[in-house]
N, CA, C and O atoms as a MOPAC input file, in Angstrom:
PM7 MOZYME 1SCF
protein

 N     -3.08400 1    46.02100 1    43.84200 1
 C     -2.22500 1    44.25200 1    43.47900 1
 C     -1.89800 1    43.91000 1    43.65900 1
 O     -2.29200 1    42.85600 1    43.16100 1
 N     -1.00800 1    43.68800 1    44.28500 1
 C      0.67700 1    42.54900 1    43.28700 1
 C      0.08600 1    41.26200 1    43.65000 1
 O     -0.81700 1    40.91700 1    44.41200 1
 N      0.84200 1    40.70100 1    42.90200 1
 C      0.52800 1    39.00800 1    42.25600 1
 C      2.12600 1    38.72200 1    42.14100 1
 O      2.52400 1    38.92700 1    40.99400 1
 N      3.05900 1    38.33400 1    42.97400 1
 C      4.51700 1    37.39200 1    42.67700 1
 C      4.61100 1    36.25100 1    43.01300 1
 O      4.03700 1    36.02400 1    44.07800 1
 N      5.31600 1    35.03500 1    42.35300 1
 C      5.54000 1    33.87600 1    41.76800 1
 C      7.17900 1    34.60000 1    41.93600 1
 O      7.78100 1    35.48900 1    41.33300 1
 N      7.55500 1    33.52900 1    43.29700 1
 C      9.41400 1    33.42900 1    43.41700 1
 C     10.07200 1    31.95500 1    44.46600 1
 O      9.69100 1    31.22400 1    45.38100 1
 N     11.16100 1    32.15300 1    43.67000 1
 C     11.86400 1    30.40900 1    44.24000 1
 C     13.10500 1    30.92200 1    44.45500 1
 O     13.31000 1    32.10000 1    44.74600 1
 N     14.02200 1    30.00500 1    44.31100 1
 C     15.94300 1    30.02400 1    45.27400 1
 C     15.91700 1    31.12800 1    44.26600 1
 O     15.84100 1    32.31200 1    44.59700 1
 N     15.97200 1    30.77100 1    43.19700 1
 C     17.24200 1    31.83800 1    42.07200 1
 C     16.21700 1    33.31200 1    42.45700 1
 O     16.97300 1    34.24800 1    42.71600 1
 N     14.88100 1    33.67900 1    42.54200 1
 C     14.81500 1    35.03300 1    43.08100 1
 C     13.67500 1    35.55400 1    41.73300 1
 O     13.70900 1    34.67400 1    40.87300 1
 N     13.02400 1    36.32700 1    41.45700 1
 C     11.15700 1    36.48000 1    41.56400 1
 C     11.45100 1    35.27100 1    40.50400 1
 O     12.53800 1    34.69700 1    40.44200 1
 N     10.54200 1    35.02600 1    39.83800 1
 C      9.54200 1    34.20600 1    38.54700 1
 C      8.89700 1    34.95900 1    37.65900 1
 O      9.36500 1    35.42000 1    36.61800 1
 N      7.36900 1    35.12900 1    38.25200 1
 C      6.81600 1    36.39100 1    37.50000 1
 C      6.13500 1    36.81200 1    38.69200 1
 O      5.92500 1    36.14500 1    39.70500 1
 N      5.69500 1    38.44100 1    38.35600 1
 C      4.99900 1    39.37900 1    38.57700 1
 C      4.44200 1    40.08700 1    38.49200 1
 O      5.07600 1    41.03700 1    38.03400 1
 N      2.99400 1    40.42600 1    38.74700 1
 C      1.94700 1    41.40800 1    38.40500 1
 C      1.10800 1    42.15000 1    39.30900 1
 O      0.64300 1    42.12700 1    40.44900 1
 N      1.15200 1    42.99300 1    37.96400 1
 C     -0.11100 1    44.90000 1    38.92200 1
 C     -0.66400 1    44.37600 1    39.02000 1
 O     -0.59800 1    43.67000 1    38.01400 1
 N     -1.35800 1    44.05600 1    39.58100 1
 C     -3.65900 1    44.14400 1    38.86000 1
 C     -3.50600 1    45.71100 1    39.28500 1
 O     -2.73300 1    46.21500 1    40.10000 1
 N     -4.79500 1    46.49000 1    38.21900 1
 C     -5.05500 1    48.23100 1    39.10000 1
 C     -6.21100 1    47.87000 1    39.97000 1
 O     -7.05100 1    47.01700 1    39.68300 1
 N     -6.17800 1    48.79800 1    41.37300 1
 C     -6.72100 1    48.87700 1    41.95700 1
 C     -8.35000 1    48.75400 1    41.94500 1
 O     -9.21700 1    49.45700 1    41.42700 1
 N     -8.39400 1    47.73600 1    42.62300 1
 C    -10.31500 1    47.21700 1    43.03000 1
 C    -10.76200 1    46.36300 1    41.82700 1
 O    -11.82900 1    46.16500 1    41.24700 1
 N     -9.22600 1    45.85400 1    41.67500 1
 C     -9.91600 1    44.08100 1    41.13100 1
 C     -9.52000 1    42.95800 1    42.53300 1
 O     -9.17100 1    42.81800 1    43.70500 1
 N     -9.95300 1    42.31900 1    41.14300 1
 C    -10.08600 1    40.88300 1    43.28000 1
 C     -9.52400 1    39.50800 1    41.48000 1
 O     -9.68500 1    39.39000 1    40.26500 1
 N     -8.77000 1    38.78000 1    42.84100 1
 C     -9.09000 1    37.61400 1    42.23700 1
 C     -8.72900 1    36.22900 1    42.09100 1
 O     -7.84800 1    35.50700 1    42.55700 1
 N     -9.75900 1    36.08100 1    41.23900 1
 C    -10.87500 1    35.53400 1    40.76100 1
 C    -10.06800 1    33.73000 1    39.94600 1
 O     -9.41000 1    33.57800 1    38.91700 1
 N    -10.54600 1    32.68100 1    41.01200 1
 C    -10.91000 1    31.61500 1    40.10200 1
 C     -9.87500 1    31.81800 1    38.53300 1
 O     -8.70800 1    31.50100 1    38.30500 1
 N    -10.70700 1    32.34300 1    37.85500 1
 C    -10.22100 1    32.11400 1    35.76000 1
 C     -9.05200 1    33.41000 1    36.07900 1
 O     -7.92600 1    33.23900 1    35.61200 1
 N     -9.33600 1    34.73700 1    36.89500 1
 C     -7.73200 1    34.85200 1    36.48200 1
 C     -6.39400 1    34.51500 1    37.12800 1
 O     -5.25900 1    34.75300 1    36.71500 1
 N     -6.77100 1    33.94300 1    38.16900 1
 C     -5.33000 1    32.94700 1    38.71900 1
 C     -5.11500 1    32.26500 1    37.68500 1
 O     -3.99200 1    32.47600 1    37.22700 1
 N     -6.02700 1    31.16000 1    36.83500 1
 C     -6.38300 1    30.87200 1    36.46300 1
 C     -5.04900 1    31.17700 1    35.42700 1
 O     -3.91200 1    30.72400 1    35.30000 1
 N     -6.07900 1    32.45800 1    34.62000 1
 C     -4.96500 1    32.55200 1    34.02300 1
 C     -2.83400 1    33.15300 1    34.37800 1
 O     -1.82600 1    32.90000 1    33.71800 1
 N     -2.99900 1    33.84400 1    35.48400 1
 C     -1.76400 1    33.84200 1    35.18800 1
 C     -0.81000 1    32.79700 1    35.95100 1
 O      0.39600 1    32.96400 1    36.13600 1
 N     -1.77300 1    31.39500 1    36.46900 1
 C     -0.88500 1    30.60500 1    36.16800 1
 C      0.07400 1    30.26000 1    35.18800 1
 O      1.24900 1    29.89800 1    35.24400 1
 N     -1.18200 1    30.57900 1    33.77200 1
 C     -0.22600 1    29.96400 1    32.41100 1
 C      0.48500 1    30.56700 1    32.14200 1
 O      1.46400 1    30.26500 1    31.46100 1
 N      0.09900 1    32.10900 1    32.80100 1
 C      1.17700 1    32.46300 1    32.01500 1
 C      2.82400 1    32.60300 1    32.99400 1
 O      3.58500 1    33.55900 1    32.84900 1
 N      3.19800 1    30.92800 1    34.36000 1
 C      3.55100 1    31.26500 1    35.12100 1
 C      4.80300 1    30.50200 1    34.37100 1
 O      5.99000 1    30.79200 1    34.22600 1
 N      3.67700 1    28.97400 1    33.81100 1
 C      4.44500 1    27.91600 1    33.73300 1
 C      4.16100 1    28.64400 1    31.92600 1
 O      3.61600 1    28.01300 1    31.02000 1
 N      4.64000 1    29.90800 1    31.82500 1
 C      5.41900 1    30.23800 1    30.22200 1
 C      6.29600 1    29.70100 1    30.51900 1
 O      6.89400 1    28.66100 1    30.24100 1
 N      6.42400 1    31.24400 1    31.71200 1
 C      8.23700 1    31.44900 1    31.95800 1
 C      8.97200 1    31.06700 1    32.95600 1
 O      9.65800 1    31.85200 1    33.61100 1
 N      8.85900 1    29.11400 1    33.29300 1
 C      9.28000 1    27.93800 1    33.73400 1
 C      8.94900 1    27.61600 1    32.81800 1
 O      9.16400 1    28.54600 1    32.04100 1
 N      8.46000 1    26.72900 1    32.25300 1
 C      8.87000 1    26.08600 1    30.71900 1
 C     10.52100 1    25.64100 1    30.64600 1
 O     11.36000 1    26.45400 1    31.03500 1
 N     10.88100 1    24.47600 1    30.19300 1
 C     11.98700 1    24.81700 1    30.13700 1
 C     13.05100 1    24.61600 1    31.34100 1
 O     13.91600 1    23.75700 1    31.16700 1
 N     13.04700 1    25.15500 1    32.22600 1
 C     13.30300 1    25.50600 1    33.25900 1
 C     13.73500 1    24.85100 1    33.60900 1
 O     14.92100 1    24.80500 1    33.28200 1
 N     13.16900 1    23.61600 1    34.68700 1
 C     12.99200 1    23.16600 1    35.56000 1
 C     11.94500 1    21.64300 1    35.61300 1
 O     10.71700 1    21.67700 1    35.69700 1
 N     12.42800 1    20.91300 1    35.57200 1
 C     11.81700 1    19.20100 1    35.69200 1
 C     10.12600 1    19.06300 1    36.65800 1
 O      9.02400 1    18.55900 1    36.44300 1
 N     10.83400 1    19.89500 1    37.83300 1
 C      9.58100 1    19.23500 1    38.53300 1
 C      9.20500 1    20.68800 1    38.95800 1
 O     10.10900 1    21.42800 1    38.56800 1
 N      8.37100 1    21.28900 1    39.50900 1
 C      7.88800 1    22.26900 1    40.01000 1
 C      6.56200 1    21.55100 1    41.89100 1
 O      5.62000 1    20.81600 1    42.18600 1
 N      7.69200 1    22.65400 1    42.55500 1
 C      6.23500 1    22.38700 1    44.62300 1
 C      6.11500 1    23.88700 1    44.11200 1
 O      6.75800 1    24.65900 1    43.40000 1
 N      4.85300 1    23.88200 1    44.91700 1
 C      3.48800 1    25.09600 1    44.12800 1
 C      3.50300 1    25.66200 1    45.67400 1
 O      2.70500 1    24.86600 1    46.17000 1
 N      3.78300 1    26.27300 1    46.43500 1
 C      2.86400 1    26.53300 1    47.93000 1
 C      1.73600 1    26.43300 1    47.36700 1
 O      1.53400 1    26.20300 1    46.17400 1
 N      0.83000 1    26.63100 1    48.34100 1
 C     -0.41300 1    26.75500 1    47.68700 1
 C     -1.12200 1    26.73300 1    48.52200 1
 O     -1.30200 1    25.66800 1    49.11100 1
 N     -2.10000 1    28.39200 1    49.06900 1
 C     -2.93200 1    28.49200 1    50.15200 1
 C     -3.97100 1    28.27400 1    50.42900 1
 O     -3.65000 1    29.01600 1    51.35700 1
 N     -5.19900 1    27.94000 1    50.64000 1
 C     -7.02500 1    27.55600 1    50.06900 1
 C     -6.84100 1    29.09200 1    49.93200 1
 O     -6.55800 1    27.99600 1    50.41800 1
 N     -6.71800 1    30.20300 1    49.82300 1
 C     -7.65800 1    31.22300 1    49.24000 1
 C     -8.50900 1    30.52200 1    48.12300 1
 O     -8.34600 1    29.60300 1    47.32100 1
 N     -9.41700 1    31.33600 1    48.43900 1
 C    -11.32400 1    31.02500 1    47.54900 1
 C    -10.45600 1    30.48400 1    46.40700 1
 O    -10.52300 1    29.28200 1    46.14800 1
 N     -9.61600 1    31.32100 1    45.67900 1
 C     -9.44200 1    31.20500 1    43.82500 1
 C     -8.16300 1    30.13300 1    43.38300 1
 O     -7.43000 1    30.04000 1    42.39700 1
 N     -8.30400 1    29.44100 1    44.56900 1
 C     -6.21900 1    28.58500 1    45.54100 1
 C     -7.19700 1    26.82700 1    44.97600 1
 O     -7.09400 1    26.23700 1    43.90000 1
 N     -8.31200 1    26.34700 1    46.56400 1
 C     -9.61200 1    26.07500 1    45.40900 1
 C     -9.98700 1    26.02400 1    44.73300 1
 O     -9.09600 1    25.95000 1    43.88700 1
 N    -11.07000 1    25.98700 1    44.18300 1
 C    -11.51200 1    26.35900 1    42.90100 1
 C    -11.73600 1    25.30600 1    42.56500 1
 O    -10.66700 1    24.93900 1    42.07700 1
 N    -12.45700 1    24.47600 1    42.47500 1
 C    -12.12600 1    23.51400 1    40.94400 1
 C    -11.48200 1    23.84000 1    39.84700 1
 O    -10.36800 1    23.32800 1    39.96100 1
 N    -11.54500 1    24.35100 1    38.94000 1
 C    -10.84800 1    25.47500 1    37.65700 1
 C     -9.15000 1    25.41600 1    37.82700 1
 O     -8.14100 1    25.19200 1    37.15800 1
 N     -9.62000 1    25.81900 1    39.36200 1
 C     -7.70600 1    26.22300 1    39.97500 1
 C     -7.51100 1    24.59700 1    39.73000 1
 O     -6.92800 1    24.11400 1    38.75900 1
 N     -8.07100 1    23.91200 1    40.72800 1
 C     -7.24300 1    22.65800 1    40.97600 1
 C     -7.14200 1    22.24000 1    39.62100 1
 O     -5.95300 1    22.18800 1    39.30600 1
 N     -8.31500 1    21.74700 1    38.17800 1
 C     -8.11700 1    21.53100 1    37.66000 1
 C     -6.56100 1    21.84700 1    36.63600 1
 O     -6.05200 1    20.98000 1    35.92600 1
 N     -6.08100 1    23.11600 1    36.77200 1
 C     -4.69000 1    23.96300 1    35.98200 1
 C     -3.75300 1    22.77200 1    36.58000 1
 O     -3.29100 1    21.82400 1    35.94300 1
 N     -3.52400 1    23.17300 1    38.51300 1
 C     -2.74200 1    22.55400 1    38.69100 1
 C     -2.67000 1    21.06300 1    38.07200 1
 O     -1.53000 1    20.95200 1    37.62100 1
 N     -3.38600 1    19.87800 1    37.85600 1
 C     -3.12400 1    18.61400 1    37.74600 1
 C     -2.76700 1    18.90600 1    36.72700 1
 O     -2.11700 1    17.98000 1    36.24100 1
 N     -2.85200 1    19.92100 1    35.95300 1
 C     -2.95000 1    19.81200 1    33.81500 1
 C     -1.48000 1    20.55700 1    34.55500 1
 O     -0.49500 1    20.19300 1    33.91200 1
 N     -1.36200 1    20.84700 1    34.92000 1
 C     -0.03300 1    21.61300 1    34.50200 1
 C      1.48300 1    20.24800 1    35.62400 1
 O      2.71000 1    20.34400 1    35.62700 1
 N      0.89800 1    19.57800 1    36.09300 1
 C      1.28800 1    18.90200 1    36.31000 1
 C      2.15200 1    18.92500 1    37.45700 1
 O      3.06100 1    18.09600 1    37.41600 1
 N      2.06700 1    20.08800 1    39.04900 1
 C      3.38800 1    21.38700 1    39.95200 1
 C      2.08200 1    20.57600 1    40.95800 1
 O      0.85700 1    20.51000 1    41.06000 1
 N      3.89500 1    19.83000 1    41.83000 1
 C      3.45500 1    19.30800 1    43.06900 1
 C      2.04300 1    20.65300 1    43.27100 1
 O      1.72200 1    21.57800 1    42.52500 1
 N      1.62200 1    20.31000 1    44.28400 1
 C      1.24700 1    21.38100 1    45.24400 1
 C      1.84000 1    20.98600 1    46.65800 1
 O      2.46400 1    19.92900 1    46.74800 1
 N      1.69700 1    21.66100 1    47.58000 1
 C      2.14600 1    21.78400 1    48.98200 1
 C      0.88600 1    22.68800 1    49.69900 1
 O      0.80700 1    23.88900 1    49.44200 1
 N      0.11200 1    22.16800 1    50.42400 1
 C     -0.74100 1    23.18000 1    50.79800 1
 C      0.27400 1    23.55500 1    52.05900 1
 O      1.39100 1    23.12600 1    52.35000 1
 N     -0.66100 1    24.61900 1    52.73200 1
 C     -0.30900 1    25.13100 1    54.03600 1
 C     -1.98700 1    25.81200 1    53.86800 1
 O     -2.88900 1    25.88000 1    53.03300 1
 N     -1.53100 1    26.42500 1    55.90600 1
 C     -3.60200 1    26.36200 1    56.11800 1
 C     -4.00600 1    27.68100 1    55.74500 1
 O     -3.05400 1    28.36300 1    56.12200 1
 N     -4.52500 1    28.15600 1    55.42900 1
 C     -5.66300 1    29.61100 1    55.40700 1
 C     -5.00500 1    30.69000 1    56.25800 1
 O     -4.82400 1    30.48500 1    57.45800 1
 N     -4.57800 1    32.02500 1    55.58100 1
 C     -3.64200 1    32.60400 1    56.43700 1
 C     -2.67600 1    32.18900 1    57.58900 1
 O     -2.67900 1    32.31500 1    58.81400 1
 N     -1.99900 1    31.73900 1    56.82600 1
 C      0.39800 1    31.38400 1    57.71800 1
 C      0.87500 1    32.40500 1    57.33400 1
 O      1.07900 1    32.24400 1    56.13100 1
 N      1.25500 1    33.60300 1    57.69800 1
 C      2.00500 1    33.87500 1    57.50600 1
 C      3.27800 1    33.03000 1    57.77800 1
 O      4.29500 1    32.91900 1    57.09300 1
 N      3.00500 1    32.57000 1    58.74400 1
 C      4.27800 1    32.29900 1    59.08000 1
 C      5.02700 1    31.04300 1    58.70400 1
 O      6.08000 1    30.59300 1    59.15600 1
 N      4.32700 1    30.65100 1    57.89000 1
 C      4.16100 1    29.76700 1    57.04400 1
 C      4.16500 1    30.02100 1    55.91500 1
 O      3.83200 1    29.01100 1    55.29400 1
 N      4.35000 1    30.78100 1    55.31400 1
 C      4.59600 1    31.93000 1    53.54500 1
 C      5.39300 1    32.45000 1    53.27700 1
 O      5.37700 1    33.68100 1    53.26500 1
 N      6.40000 1    31.76500 1    52.95800 1
 C      7.51400 1    33.16700 1    53.09400 1
 C      7.70700 1    33.56000 1    52.13000 1
 O      8.87300 1    33.69700 1    51.75900 1
 N      6.41200 1    33.98000 1    51.14400 1
 C      6.16600 1    35.65200 1    50.50800 1
 C      5.29800 1    36.63100 1    51.76100 1
 O      4.79900 1    37.74000 1    51.57500 1
 N      5.31200 1    35.62700 1    53.38300 1
 C      4.46800 1    37.36000 1    53.92500 1
 C      5.74900 1    37.03500 1    54.22100 1
 O      6.61100 1    37.79000 1    53.77200 1
 N      6.35100 1    35.38900 1    55.35600 1
 C      6.82200 1    36.29900 1    56.38200 1
 C      8.46800 1    36.90800 1    56.30200 1
 O      8.89700 1    37.69400 1    57.14600 1
 N      9.60300 1    36.21100 1    54.70500 1
 C     10.05300 1    37.74300 1    53.91100 1
 C     10.15400 1    38.69000 1    52.96200 1
 O     10.42800 1    39.88800 1    53.02900 1
 N      9.79900 1    37.72700 1    51.75600 1
 C      9.69200 1    39.23100 1    50.82500 1
 C      8.62800 1    40.17800 1    50.73800 1
 O      9.05000 1    41.17200 1    50.14700 1
 N      7.27600 1    40.32100 1    51.11300 1
 C      5.68700 1    40.54700 1    51.82100 1
 C      6.69000 1    41.96500 1    52.89000 1
 O      6.31100 1    43.11700 1    53.10200 1
 N      7.71500 1    41.43700 1    53.25900 1
 C      8.03900 1    42.18500 1    54.68600 1
 C      9.48800 1    43.40200 1    54.20000 1
 O      9.63000 1    44.60400 1    53.97700 1
 N     10.18800 1    42.34800 1    54.23000 1
 C     11.21900 1    43.57800 1    52.75600 1
 C     10.98300 1    44.52000 1    52.36100 1
 O     11.40400 1    45.67600 1    52.41700 1
 N      9.79700 1    43.66400 1    51.65500 1
 C      8.69400 1    45.11900 1    50.38800 1
 C      8.66200 1    47.06000 1    51.47100 1
 O      9.04300 1    48.22900 1    51.53600 1
 N      7.43900 1    45.34300 1    52.35500 1
 C      6.78700 1    46.80800 1    52.61000 1
 C      7.95500 1    47.36100 1    53.58400 1
 O      7.49000 1    48.42600 1    53.98900 1
 N      8.92800 1    47.22900 1    54.03200 1
 C     10.20500 1    48.48600 1    55.29100 1
 C     10.63900 1    49.05800 1    53.30200 1
 O     11.39600 1    50.01200 1    53.12000 1
 N     10.19700 1    48.51600 1    52.45200 1
 C     11.79500 1    48.76200 1    51.69800 1
 C     10.06200 1    50.57400 1    50.65900 1
 O     10.19100 1    51.70200 1    50.18300 1
 N      9.01400 1    49.73000 1    50.88100 1
 C      8.26000 1    50.91200 1    50.91700 1
 C      7.48500 1    51.59800 1    50.99100 1
 O      6.71100 1    51.95200 1    50.10100 1
 N      7.56100 1    52.12500 1    52.71000 1
 C      7.66100 1    52.30400 1    54.05300 1
 C      7.84200 1    53.97000 1    53.84700 1
 O      8.97000 1    54.42000 1    53.64800 1
 N      6.63800 1    54.88100 1    53.90800 1
 C      6.43000 1    56.18300 1    54.27600 1
 C      7.44500 1    56.23200 1    52.02700 1
 O      8.61600 1    56.54100 1    51.80800 1
 N      6.54800 1    55.88100 1    51.11500 1
 C      7.26000 1    56.44300 1    49.69900 1
 C      5.62400 1    56.55500 1    48.81800 1
 O      4.50500 1    56.12400 1    49.09900 1
 N      6.08400 1    57.22500 1    47.84300 1
 C      4.59500 1    58.29000 1    47.59200 1
 C      5.25100 1    57.47300 1    46.28100 1
 O      6.42600 1    57.10600 1    46.29000 1
 N      4.04600 1    57.15800 1    44.78000 1
 C      4.17900 1    57.63500 1    43.19900 1
 C      3.49100 1    58.49400 1    43.09100 1
 O      2.69400 1    58.98800 1    43.88900 1
 N      3.96500 1    58.95000 1    41.23400 1
 C      2.80700 1    59.61400 1    41.15000 1
 C      2.09600 1    58.74900 1    40.12600 1
 O      1.11700 1    59.09700 1    39.46500 1
 N      2.65000 1    57.69900 1    40.08600 1
 C      1.52600 1    56.53900 1    39.50400 1
 C      2.16100 1    55.28500 1    38.90100 1
 O      3.33800 1    55.05700 1    38.62400 1
 N      0.75000 1    54.32000 1    38.73700 1
 C      1.39000 1    52.62000 1    38.81700 1
 C      2.29400 1    52.31800 1    37.84400 1
 O      2.59000 1    51.16200 1    37.54100 1
 N      3.03100 1    53.90700 1    37.02400 1
 C      3.94900 1    52.72200 1    35.83600 1
 C      5.22400 1    53.14900 1    36.73600 1
 O      5.98800 1    52.19700 1    36.89800 1
 N      5.63700 1    54.33500 1    37.35500 1
 C      6.41000 1    54.43400 1    38.41700 1
 C      6.48900 1    52.65800 1    40.14900 1
 O      6.95900 1    51.57000 1    40.48100 1
 N      5.73000 1    53.62500 1    40.44400 1
 C      4.97200 1    51.98300 1    41.43500 1
 C      5.62700 1    50.82500 1    40.77500 1
 O      6.09800 1    50.07500 1    41.63100 1
 N      5.85700 1    50.34700 1    39.38600 1
 C      6.65300 1    49.57100 1    39.47000 1
 C      7.41700 1    49.38400 1    38.73600 1
 O      7.48500 1    48.21200 1    38.36400 1
 N      8.09200 1    50.06100 1    38.31100 1
 C      9.22600 1    50.67000 1    37.72000 1
 C      9.94000 1    50.49800 1    39.56400 1
 O     10.97500 1    49.88200 1    39.31400 1
 N      9.93300 1    50.67500 1    40.93400 1
 C     10.61700 1    50.91900 1    42.35900 1
 C     10.26000 1    48.98500 1    42.22100 1
 O     11.34500 1    48.45700 1    42.46200 1
 N      9.02700 1    47.69100 1    41.89400 1
 C      8.81700 1    47.72500 1    42.49000 1
 C     10.33000 1    46.66700 1    42.03300 1
 O     11.06800 1    45.99100 1    42.75100 1
 N     10.33400 1    46.86100 1    40.86900 1
 C     11.13600 1    45.66600 1    39.81500 1
 C     12.40100 1    45.95000 1    40.29900 1
 O     13.01600 1    44.89100 1    40.17000 1
 N     13.29300 1    46.95000 1    40.88500 1
 C     14.63900 1    47.71700 1    41.61400 1
 C     14.11200 1    47.32400 1    42.33900 1
 O     13.48700 1    48.35600 1    42.58100 1
 N     13.55900 1    46.32600 1    43.34500 1
 C     13.51400 1    46.44900 1    44.36200 1
 C     13.77800 1    45.32400 1    44.56300 1
 O     14.35000 1    44.89600 1    45.56500 1
 N     13.16000 1    44.31000 1    43.06000 1
 C     13.50300 1    43.28100 1    43.69000 1
 C     14.26000 1    42.68000 1    42.56100 1
 O     13.53200 1    42.02100 1    41.81700 1
 N     15.04700 1    42.70400 1    42.34600 1
 C     16.29200 1    43.07600 1    40.73900 1
 C     17.92500 1    43.23900 1    42.21800 1
 O     19.02300 1    42.69300 1    42.32200 1
 N     17.34700 1    44.02500 1    42.84100 1
 C     18.74600 1    44.87700 1    43.51800 1
 C     18.72000 1    43.46500 1    44.66900 1
 O     19.81000 1    43.38400 1    45.23500 1
 N     17.71200 1    42.35400 1    45.12400 1
 C     17.64200 1    41.64700 1    45.80600 1
 C     19.17700 1    40.35700 1    45.22100 1
 O     19.31900 1    40.01600 1    44.04700 1
 N     20.16900 1    39.84400 1    46.46100 1
 C     20.19800 1    38.33500 1    46.10400 1
 C     19.58900 1    37.38400 1    46.29700 1
 O     18.61200 1    37.09500 1    46.98900 1
 N     20.82500 1    36.41900 1    45.00700 1
 C     20.11200 1    35.41300 1    45.21700 1
 C     20.24100 1    34.58900 1    46.59100 1
 O     19.95200 1    33.39300 1    46.61500 1
 N     20.60200 1    35.14300 1    47.51400 1
 C     20.75100 1    34.81600 1    48.88300 1
 C     20.03400 1    34.83700 1    49.73800 1
 O     19.63300 1    34.03900 1    50.58600 1
 N     19.75600 1    36.53600 1    49.29400 1
 C     18.11300 1    36.63400 1    50.01700 1
 C     17.02900 1    35.65000 1    49.93400 1
 O     16.50100 1    35.01400 1    50.84600 1
 N     16.74000 1    35.63600 1    48.38200 1
 C     15.87800 1    34.15200 1    47.62400 1
 C     15.26400 1    32.94900 1    48.80900 1
 O     14.23100 1    32.57700 1    49.36600 1
 N     17.19200 1    32.59800 1    48.68300 1
 C     17.22500 1    31.24600 1    48.94600 1
 C     16.39300 1    31.00800 1    50.23800 1
 O     15.24800 1    30.55800 1    50.25900 1
 N     17.45100 1    31.53200 1    51.75900 1
 C     16.93700 1    32.36000 1    53.42500 1
 C     15.95900 1    32.30000 1    53.22900 1
 O     15.32800 1    31.61000 1    54.03000 1
 N     14.95300 1    33.11600 1    51.78300 1
 C     13.68600 1    32.75900 1    52.27300 1
 C     13.05000 1    30.87800 1    52.64400 1
 O     12.69400 1    30.30200 1    53.67100 1
 N     13.24100 1    30.28500 1    50.53600 1
 C     12.45100 1    29.65200 1    51.04200 1
 C     12.94000 1    29.03200 1    51.27800 1
 O     12.15600 1    28.12000 1    51.01300 1
 N     14.27900 1    28.26600 1    51.87000 1
 C     15.19900 1    27.17100 1    53.23200 1
 C     14.68500 1    27.42500 1    53.53600 1
 O     13.71400 1    27.28900 1    52.79100 1
 N     14.31800 1    28.08000 1    54.76900 1
 C     14.25800 1    28.77100 1    56.61700 1
 C     11.94200 1    28.03600 1    56.05700 1
 O     11.03700 1    28.27900 1    56.85700 1
 N     11.74100 1    27.51100 1    55.12300 1
 C     10.54800 1    26.53500 1    55.41600 1
 C     10.02800 1    25.88700 1    56.74100 1
 O      9.39300 1    26.19000 1    57.75200 1
 N     10.87000 1    24.47000 1    55.96600 1
 C     11.45400 1    23.81000 1    57.18100 1
 C     11.26200 1    23.95500 1    58.87400 1
 O     10.47600 1    23.51000 1    59.71100 1
 N     12.42500 1    24.82400 1    58.86900 1
 C     12.40300 1    25.24700 1    59.99600 1
 C     11.88300 1    25.96100 1    61.09900 1
 O     11.94100 1    25.82400 1    62.32100 1
 N     11.11800 1    27.12800 1    59.96200 1
 C      9.32300 1    27.69800 1    60.21200 1
 C      8.24400 1    26.87000 1    61.09600 1
 O      7.63100 1    27.04600 1    62.14900 1
 N      8.38200 1    25.51900 1    59.74000 1
 C      6.98700 1    24.12600 1    59.66000 1
 C      7.51700 1    23.62000 1    60.89300 1
 O      6.57100 1    23.63600 1    61.68000 1
 N      8.85400 1    23.04300 1    61.64400 1
 C      9.31300 1    22.89800 1    63.28200 1
 C      9.20900 1    23.97400 1    64.80000 1
 O      9.09900 1    23.80500 1    66.01500 1
 N      9.30500 1    24.93100 1    63.99300 1
 C      8.95300 1    26.06700 1    65.45200 1
 C      7.14700 1    26.10300 1    65.08900 1
 O      6.47600 1    25.76400 1    66.06400 1
 N      6.71600 1    26.29800 1    64.41500 1
 C      4.52300 1    26.12100 1    64.69500 1
 C      4.45900 1    24.87100 1    65.20300 1
 O      3.65700 1    24.81900 1    66.13500 1
 N      5.10900 1    23.60300 1    64.90200 1
 C      4.65900 1    22.69700 1    65.57100 1
 C      5.21800 1    22.37900 1    66.70700 1
 O      4.51900 1    22.20700 1    67.70600 1
 N      6.39200 1    22.26800 1    66.73400 1
 C      7.22600 1    23.02400 1    68.88300 1
 C      5.65700 1    24.32500 1    70.24100 1
 O      4.99800 1    24.30900 1    71.28100 1
 N      5.87300 1    24.82600 1    69.48800 1
 C      4.86400 1    25.89900 1    69.57000 1
 C      3.37700 1    25.98400 1    69.31100 1
 O      2.65100 1    26.97800 1    69.33200 1
 N      2.93600 1    24.05900 1    68.93100 1
 C      1.60100 1    23.87500 1    69.15400 1
 C      0.62400 1    24.95400 1    68.35600 1
 O     -0.46900 1    25.19400 1    68.87000 1
 N      0.95500 1    25.55700 1    67.21800 1
 C      0.70800 1    26.66300 1    66.31100 1
 C      1.03200 1    27.31100 1    67.42900 1
 O      0.45500 1    26.90100 1    68.43600 1
 N      1.71800 1    28.12700 1    67.55300 1
 C      1.11400 1    29.52000 1    68.17900 1
 C      2.21900 1    30.37900 1    66.61000 1
 O      3.05500 1    30.13000 1    65.74100 1
 N      1.40200 1    31.41300 1    67.18200 1
 C      2.66200 1    32.27000 1    66.00100 1
 C      3.71100 1    33.08500 1    66.41100 1
 O      3.66600 1    33.86100 1    67.36600 1
 N      4.86400 1    32.85300 1    65.50700 1
 C      5.90900 1    32.86200 1    65.81500 1
 C      6.77000 1    33.87500 1    65.83500 1
 O      6.87900 1    34.60500 1    64.85000 1
 N      7.48500 1    34.05800 1    66.93200 1
 C      7.38700 1    36.38900 1    67.85500 1
 C      8.93800 1    35.92300 1    66.41600 1
 O      9.47700 1    34.82900 1    66.25100 1
 N      9.22100 1    37.32800 1    65.61500 1
 C     10.40200 1    37.04400 1    65.78200 1
 C     11.22500 1    37.91000 1    66.64700 1
 O     10.47700 1    38.74700 1    67.15200 1
 N     12.72600 1    38.10500 1    67.12400 1
 C     13.39200 1    39.79000 1    67.51100 1
 C     13.59500 1    40.20200 1    66.81500 1
 O     14.05500 1    41.34200 1    66.88400 1

């Protein structure tokens, strides 16, 4: 399982979890601490797009986000049209990984790091900055999924 946090400038933090791992509230809070360390001193205000996954809405997670002082931007559960990671980053990653085979987890991690490093800042900006337009498309279509051309 890949956990990745990113913004308009690129990948901030990623973790490749071993097979069979589940993201619990405790693990997620630990990940948020590691993410916060990477963001420390880099920007004044953090806006954090946050869905309603069970580990994301747990009391301990809500408390952690309050402690961090991040502004959370909620969105509905399973809303791939409104999650830049789903409609932009992971779509591109999925195309990249199509029909690839890896000998071990380390080879996969190296490939992932290379993939993310090869993307331009413009790629990351487009993914994040297209979010308001996508919100409007969903509103205009009364909540129907966005059909990509």
